[in-house]
C-alpha positions as CSV (number, residue, x, y, z in Angstrom):
1,X,-10.8,-9.9,-190.0
2,X,-7.8,-7.6,-189.5
3,X,-7.3,-5.6,-186.3
4,X,-8.2,-2.3,-187.9
5,X,-11.7,-3.8,-189.0
6,X,-12.1,-5.2,-185.5
7,X,-11.3,-1.9,-184.0
8,X,-13.5,0.0,-186.2
9,X,-16.5,-2.4,-185.5
10,X,-15.8,-2.4,-181.8
11,X,-15.9,1.5,-181.8
12,X,-18.9,1.6,-184.2
13,X,-20.9,-0.8,-182.0
14,X,-19.9,1.0,-178.8
15,X,-20.7,4.4,-180.2
16,X,-24.0,3.3,-181.6
17,X,-24.9,1.9,-178.1
18,X,-24.1,5.0,-176.3
19,X,-25.1,7.7,-178.7
20,X,-28.0,6.1,-180.7
21,X,-26.4,7.0,-183.9
22,X,-28.4,7.6,-187.1
23,X,-28.1,5.7,-190.0
24,X,-27.3,6.9,-193.4
25,X,-30.7,8.5,-194.4
26,X,-29.9,8.6,-198.2
27,X,-31.7,5.5,-199.2
28,X,-32.1,6.2,-203.0
29,X,-33.0,3.0,-205.0
30,X,-30.6,2.5,-207.8
31,X,-32.3,-0.5,-210.0
32,X,-34.4,-3.2,-208.6
33,X,-32.9,-4.3,-205.3
34,X,-36.1,-6.1,-204.4
35,X,-34.6,-9.4,-205.3
36,X,-31.9,-9.0,-202.6
37,X,-32.7,-11.3,-199.9
38,X,-31.0,-12.2,-196.5
39,X,-31.5,-16.1,-197.2
40,X,-29.4,-15.9,-200.2
41,X,-25.7,-15.1,-200.5
42,X,-24.2,-12.0,-202.2
43,X,-23.6,-13.7,-205.7
44,X,-27.0,-15.4,-205.7
45,X,-28.8,-12.2,-205.2
46,X,-26.6,-9.8,-207.2
47,X,-27.1,-12.2,-210.1
48,X,-31.0,-11.5,-209.9
49,X,-30.6,-7.7,-209.9
50,X,-30.3,-6.2,-213.6
51,X,-28.5,-3.0,-212.3
52,X,-25.5,-5.3,-211.1
53,X,-25.1,-7.5,-214.1
54,X,-21.8,-5.9,-215.0
55,X,-20.5,-6.5,-211.6
56,X,-21.6,-10.3,-211.6
57,X,-19.9,-10.6,-215.1
58,X,-16.6,-9.1,-213.6
59,X,-16.7,-11.1,-210.5
60,X,-17.3,-14.3,-212.8
61,X,-14.3,-13.3,-215.0
62,X,-12.3,-12.9,-212.1
63,X,-12.9,-16.2,-210.6
64,X,-14.4,-14.7,-207.3
65,X,-17.8,-16.3,-207.4
66,X,-16.9,-19.1,-204.9
67,X,-15.1,-16.6,-202.5
68,X,-18.0,-14.2,-202.5
69,X,-20.6,-17.0,-201.9
70,X,-18.5,-18.5,-199.1
71,X,-19.8,-17.9,-195.4
72,X,-17.9,-14.7,-195.1
73,X,-19.0,-12.4,-193.6
74,X,-18.3,-9.7,-196.2
75,X,-19.2,-5.9,-196.8
76,X,-19.4,-5.1,-200.5
77,X,-19.7,-1.8,-201.9
78,X,-21.3,-2.9,-205.2
79,X,-20.9,-0.5,-208.3
80,X,-24.1,-0.4,-210.5
81,X,-23.9,-0.9,-214.3
82,X,-24.0,2.9,-214.4
83,X,-21.0,3.1,-212.3
84,X,-19.0,0.9,-214.6
85,X,-20.1,2.8,-217.7
86,X,-18.4,6.0,-216.0
87,X,-15.0,4.2,-216.7
88,X,-13.3,5.1,-220.0
89,X,-14.7,3.3,-223.1
90,X,-13.3,-0.2,-223.6
91,X,-12.0,-0.4,-219.8
92,X,-14.5,-3.3,-218.8
93,X,-14.1,-5.2,-221.9
94,X,-10.2,-5.2,-221.3
95,X,-10.3,-5.9,-217.7
96,X,-12.6,-9.1,-218.3
97,X,-9.8,-10.5,-220.7
98,X,-8.0,-13.7,-219.2
99,X,-4.7,-12.0,-219.5
100,X,-6.0,-9.0,-217.2
101,X,-7.5,-11.4,-214.4
102,X,-4.9,-10.1,-211.7
103,X,-5.8,-6.5,-212.1
104,X,-9.5,-7.3,-212.3
105,X,-9.3,-9.3,-209.1
106,X,-7.5,-6.3,-207.4
107,X,-10.0,-4.0,-208.4
108,X,-13.0,-6.2,-207.4
109,X,-11.5,-7.1,-204.0
110,X,-10.9,-3.3,-203.3
111,X,-14.7,-3.2,-203.1
112,X,-15.0,-5.9,-200.3
113,X,-14.2,-5.7,-196.7
114,X,-13.8,-8.8,-194.4
115,X,-16.6,-8.6,-191.7
116,X,-20.3,-7.1,-191.8
117,X,-20.4,-3.5,-191.4
118,X,-23.8,-2.0,-191.7
119,X,-24.5,1.6,-192.4
120,X,-25.0,2.2,-188.5
121,X,-21.4,0.8,-188.0
122,X,-20.0,2.9,-190.8
123,X,-21.6,6.2,-189.6
124,X,-20.4,5.5,-186.1
125,X,-17.0,4.8,-187.4
126,X,-16.9,8.0,-189.1
127,X,-18.1,10.1,-186.1
128,X,-15.6,8.3,-183.8
129,X,-12.9,9.0,-186.3
130,X,-13.7,12.7,-186.2
131,X,-15.1,12.7,-189.7
132,X,-13.4,10.0,-191.3
133,X,-13.3,6.2,-191.0
134,X,-10.5,4.1,-192.7
135,X,-11.4,0.5,-193.6
136,X,-9.0,-2.2,-195.1
137,X,-10.3,-3.9,-198.0
138,X,-9.8,-7.6,-199.1
139,X,-7.2,-6.3,-201.5
140,X,-5.1,-5.0,-198.5
141,X,-5.9,-1.4,-199.5
142,X,-7.5,1.4,-197.6
143,X,-11.0,3.1,-198.4
144,X,-11.8,6.5,-196.3
145,X,-15.4,6.7,-195.6
146,X,-17.0,10.3,-194.6
147,X,-20.5,11.9,-194.4
148,X,-21.6,14.4,-197.0
149,X,-25.0,15.7,-195.6
150,X,-26.9,12.4,-195.1
151,X,-24.9,10.3,-197.6
152,X,-21.8,8.4,-197.1
153,X,-19.1,9.1,-199.5
154,X,-16.1,6.6,-200.0
155,X,-12.8,7.9,-201.3
156,X,-10.6,5.4,-203.1
157,X,-6.6,5.3,-203.3
158,X,-6.7,7.5,-206.4
159,X,-8.7,10.3,-204.8
160,X,-11.8,9.0,-206.7
161,X,-15.3,9.3,-204.9
162,X,-18.3,7.2,-204.9
163,X,-21.6,7.8,-203.0
164,X,-23.3,5.1,-201.3
165,X,-26.8,5.2,-202.6
166,X,-28.5,2.2,-201.0
167,X,-27.5,0.7,-197.7
168,X,-27.8,-2.4,-195.7
169,X,-29.0,-5.0,-198.3
170,X,-28.4,-7.9,-195.8
171,X,-27.5,-11.2,-197.3
172,X,-26.8,-14.7,-195.6
173,X,-23.1,-14.1,-195.8
174,X,-22.8,-10.3,-195.3
175,X,-24.1,-6.8,-196.4
176,X,-24.3,-5.0,-199.7
177,X,-24.0,-1.2,-200.1
178,X,-24.7,-0.1,-203.7
179,X,-22.4,2.7,-204.8
180,X,-22.3,5.1,-207.9
181,X,-18.8,4.8,-208.9
182,X,-16.2,2.2,-209.3
183,X,-13.3,2.4,-206.8
184,X,-9.8,2.0,-207.9
185,X,-6.9,1.2,-205.7
């Protein structure tokens, strides 16, 4: 875990302990997440959730299955099938072609943070950061998290925004937060 993530986690834990920070209250259900289980890894359980099938197919095409099945821990901002459908027509089909593996890998690793950041950690980091929290992804790029009402909104490198729709899906090797748009570096 890089120094930025260690600092965010330390600040988040300290702030939570002192202030009793509230977690994100926007726990909308996007698809059937009942198959998420803390005894299985991120890939095993995401594979069992129909609303995440496009993400699983992309992870497979990028050759990231073994990485995301490793001990981690990881925080994954997981776009739903509906999130991928928001991309221009043909984008997903083009990205999963072998010749585009590097681009697909960069996009997917842009959704992964080293370490385990729960919703409480994220909200605390936002508050400690004066309304914004920067997190460094496995791709080496930054995401900005902020609160919008009771929801966390993630802003990507291109200014695109994604709302976290389901939080704290605990897995054996990390945590998954479901988002409603694909993040682009």
